[in-house]
C-alpha positions as CSV (number, residue, x, y, z in Angstrom):
1,X,-38.5,4.0,-22.3
2,X,-35.6,1.8,-21.3
3,X,-35.0,-0.5,-18.4
4,X,-31.6,-0.1,-16.6
5,X,-31.1,-3.8,-16.9
6,X,-29.2,-4.6,-20.1
7,X,-27.5,-1.3,-20.5
8,X,-23.8,-0.9,-20.2
9,X,-22.5,0.0,-16.8
10,X,-20.1,2.8,-16.2
11,X,-22.0,6.0,-15.4
12,X,-23.8,8.6,-17.4
13,X,-22.5,7.8,-20.9
14,X,-25.0,4.9,-21.4
15,X,-27.9,7.3,-21.3
16,X,-26.7,8.8,-24.5
17,X,-27.1,12.4,-23.5
18,X,-24.4,15.1,-23.2
19,X,-25.8,16.9,-20.1
20,X,-26.3,14.7,-17.0
21,X,-28.7,16.1,-14.4
22,X,-27.4,18.3,-11.6
23,X,-30.7,18.4,-9.6
24,X,-32.7,15.3,-8.8
25,X,-36.4,15.6,-7.7
26,X,-37.6,12.7,-5.6
27,X,-41.1,11.5,-4.8
28,X,-41.3,10.0,-1.3
29,X,-44.1,7.4,-0.8
30,X,-43.4,4.4,-3.0
31,X,-40.1,5.8,-4.0
32,X,-38.1,6.2,-0.8
33,X,-40.7,5.2,1.8
34,X,-42.4,1.8,1.9
35,X,-45.6,3.6,2.9
36,X,-48.1,0.8,2.6
37,X,-46.8,-0.5,5.9
38,X,-48.4,2.4,7.7
39,X,-51.0,3.6,5.2
40,X,-53.0,0.4,5.0
41,X,-53.8,0.2,8.7
42,X,-54.6,3.9,8.7
43,X,-56.9,3.6,5.7
44,X,-58.7,0.8,7.4
45,X,-59.1,2.9,10.5
46,X,-60.7,5.6,8.4
47,X,-63.1,3.1,7.0
48,X,-64.0,2.1,10.6
49,X,-64.6,5.8,11.3
50,X,-67.0,6.0,8.3
51,X,-68.8,2.8,9.3
52,X,-69.3,4.1,12.9
53,X,-71.0,7.1,11.4
54,X,-73.2,5.0,9.1
55,X,-71.3,6.1,6.0
56,X,-69.7,2.8,5.0
57,X,-70.5,-0.9,5.0
58,X,-68.1,-3.4,6.5
59,X,-65.8,-5.1,4.1
60,X,-62.2,-6.4,3.7
61,X,-59.8,-4.0,2.1
62,X,-56.9,-5.8,0.4
63,X,-53.5,-4.1,0.3
64,X,-53.6,-4.3,-3.5
65,X,-56.7,-2.1,-3.5
66,X,-55.5,0.3,-0.8
67,X,-52.2,1.0,-2.5
68,X,-53.8,2.5,-5.5
69,X,-54.5,5.7,-3.4
70,X,-50.9,6.2,-2.4
71,X,-49.3,9.2,-4.0
72,X,-52.5,11.2,-4.5
73,X,-53.0,14.5,-2.6
74,X,-55.5,13.9,0.2
75,X,-58.1,16.1,-1.3
76,X,-57.9,14.3,-4.6
77,X,-57.9,10.9,-3.0
78,X,-61.2,11.5,-1.2
79,X,-62.8,13.2,-4.2
80,X,-62.1,10.1,-6.3
81,X,-62.6,7.5,-3.6
82,X,-65.8,8.8,-2.0
83,X,-67.2,11.8,-3.9
84,X,-70.5,11.3,-2.0
85,X,-69.0,12.4,1.3
86,X,-69.4,16.0,2.4
87,X,-66.1,18.0,2.6
88,X,-66.4,18.1,6.4
89,X,-66.7,14.3,6.7
90,X,-63.9,13.8,4.1
91,X,-61.6,16.0,6.1
92,X,-62.4,14.1,9.3
93,X,-61.7,10.8,7.6
94,X,-58.5,12.2,6.1
95,X,-57.4,13.3,9.6
96,X,-58.0,9.8,10.9
97,X,-55.5,8.6,8.3
98,X,-53.0,11.3,9.2
99,X,-53.2,10.8,12.9
100,X,-52.8,7.0,12.6
101,X,-49.8,7.4,10.3
102,X,-48.2,10.0,12.6
103,X,-48.5,7.6,15.5
104,X,-47.0,4.8,13.5
105,X,-44.0,7.0,12.5
106,X,-43.5,8.0,16.1
107,X,-43.7,4.4,17.2
108,X,-41.0,3.4,14.7
109,X,-43.2,1.5,12.4
110,X,-42.4,3.4,9.2
111,X,-39.7,2.0,7.0
112,X,-37.6,3.3,4.1
113,X,-36.9,1.0,1.3
114,X,-33.6,-1.0,1.6
115,X,-30.4,1.1,1.0
116,X,-32.3,4.4,0.8
117,X,-30.0,6.2,3.1
118,X,-26.9,4.8,1.5
119,X,-28.1,5.9,-2.0
120,X,-29.1,9.4,-0.8
121,X,-25.8,9.9,1.0
122,X,-23.8,8.8,-2.1
123,X,-25.7,11.1,-4.5
124,X,-25.5,14.1,-2.2
125,X,-21.8,13.5,-1.7
126,X,-21.3,13.7,-5.5
127,X,-22.6,17.3,-5.3
128,X,-26.0,16.6,-6.8
129,X,-28.9,18.7,-5.5
130,X,-31.5,16.5,-4.0
131,X,-35.1,17.9,-3.7
132,X,-38.0,15.9,-2.2
133,X,-41.5,16.7,-3.4
134,X,-44.4,14.7,-1.9
135,X,-48.1,14.9,-2.3
136,X,-48.7,14.9,1.5
137,X,-49.5,17.1,4.5
138,X,-46.8,19.2,6.1
139,X,-47.2,17.4,9.4
140,X,-46.6,14.0,7.7
141,X,-43.4,15.1,6.0
142,X,-42.2,16.8,9.1
143,X,-42.6,13.6,11.1
144,X,-40.7,11.6,8.6
145,X,-37.9,14.2,8.4
146,X,-37.4,14.0,12.1
147,X,-37.6,10.2,12.2
148,X,-35.2,9.6,9.3
149,X,-33.2,12.8,9.4
150,X,-34.0,13.5,5.7
151,X,-32.6,17.0,5.9
152,X,-29.1,15.4,6.0
153,X,-29.5,14.6,2.3
154,X,-32.1,17.0,0.8
155,X,-31.6,20.6,0.1
156,X,-35.4,21.1,0.2
157,X,-38.3,19.0,1.4
158,X,-41.6,20.0,0.0
159,X,-45.1,18.8,1.1
160,X,-47.6,19.7,-1.5
161,X,-49.9,21.1,1.2
162,X,-47.5,24.0,1.4
163,X,-48.3,24.7,-2.3
164,X,-52.1,24.4,-1.8
165,X,-52.0,20.8,-3.2
166,X,-51.1,22.1,-6.6
167,X,-50.3,19.4,-9.1
168,X,-46.7,18.2,-9.1
169,X,-46.0,19.6,-12.6
170,X,-46.7,23.1,-11.3
171,X,-44.6,22.6,-8.2
172,X,-41.6,21.3,-10.2
173,X,-41.9,24.2,-12.6
174,X,-41.5,26.6,-9.7
175,X,-38.8,24.7,-7.9
176,X,-36.7,24.2,-11.1
177,X,-36.2,28.0,-11.2
178,X,-34.3,27.8,-7.9
179,X,-31.8,25.0,-8.8
180,X,-29.4,24.3,-11.6
181,X,-30.4,22.0,-14.5
182,X,-30.6,19.7,-16.1
183,X,-33.1,17.8,-14.0
184,X,-34.4,14.4,-13.3
185,X,-37.7,13.3,-11.7
186,X,-37.7,10.0,-9.8
187,X,-40.9,8.4,-8.6
188,X,-43.3,5.4,-8.7
189,X,-46.5,6.9,-10.2
190,X,-47.5,8.1,-13.6
191,X,-48.1,11.6,-12.2
192,X,-44.4,11.8,-11.3
193,X,-43.5,10.9,-14.9
194,X,-46.1,13.4,-16.3
195,X,-44.7,16.1,-14.0
196,X,-41.1,15.5,-15.0
197,X,-41.9,15.4,-18.8
198,X,-43.9,18.6,-18.5
199,X,-40.8,20.3,-17.2
200,X,-38.3,18.7,-19.7
201,X,-36.8,16.4,-17.1
202,X,-35.3,13.0,-17.3
203,X,-37.9,10.6,-15.8
204,X,-37.0,7.6,-13.8
205,X,-39.8,5.2,-12.8
206,X,-39.5,3.0,-9.6
207,X,-41.0,-0.4,-10.5
208,X,-40.8,-1.6,-6.9
209,X,-43.4,1.0,-5.7
210,X,-47.1,1.2,-6.2
211,X,-47.6,1.7,-9.9
212,X,-50.2,-0.4,-11.7
213,X,-49.0,-2.5,-14.7
214,X,-48.1,-0.2,-17.6
215,X,-48.3,2.9,-15.5
216,X,-44.6,3.7,-15.9
217,X,-44.3,2.8,-19.6
218,X,-43.6,6.5,-20.5
219,X,-40.6,6.7,-18.1
220,X,-37.2,7.3,-19.8
221,X,-35.7,4.7,-17.4
222,X,-37.2,2.2,-15.0
223,X,-35.3,1.0,-11.9
224,X,-36.0,-2.1,-9.8
225,X,-34.0,-0.9,-6.8
226,X,-32.9,2.5,-5.5
227,X,-29.3,1.3,-5.7
228,X,-29.7,1.4,-9.5
229,X,-29.4,5.2,-9.1
230,X,-25.8,4.9,-8.0
231,X,-25.0,3.2,-11.3
232,X,-27.0,5.7,-13.3
233,X,-25.3,8.7,-11.8
234,X,-21.9,7.2,-11.2
235,X,-19.2,9.8,-11.4
236,X,-21.7,12.3,-12.8
237,X,-19.8,15.6,-13.2
238,X,-21.3,18.6,-11.3
């Protein structure tokens, strides 16, 4: 693994590989979208729902604890967080989170990380194929696509719900058949790096997201800002 900092600038050559990626797969929450801003209040609302039904005790939930659940498929999140809940209750609590976040998006409370749109526009203008793959519900991704006009940059926007919440490795394997390689996977969680490596992709870890210390150690590169991607893929031939 290498940090971008300390490498020579000037485009693809510094990665010491002969074939730069032509297709970039992006995670969304914690990579492009600063999701804790809307996820934390929604998570706490779900805890209030559970408390009202006698299924939780009141307690303070710090952001540092809540953010560990970002990036997981909703079904996995509830199975890990509260395996004692019945599937029906877990679905209701999950829907509370979804409804709260959708309202926040519609009210303009969601925020992309700084320079996200500039970076995506620059990469797309270079002829790179940009594909977004997020562990989320279809309604969630649709709301963000409308709010931020994500379809201006991405050739495909995938919510894992449309794939039955299969793991990202499987989804990437299917999508990579549709677009030219080589490929890169860009995200902030270990699952993104595992998915990329399972499909022989360059992996780029976003250290500004929600990864725990050491979680991105296996990434081929780590970036501290999305703008680092412009340097990495500067003048990449397509």
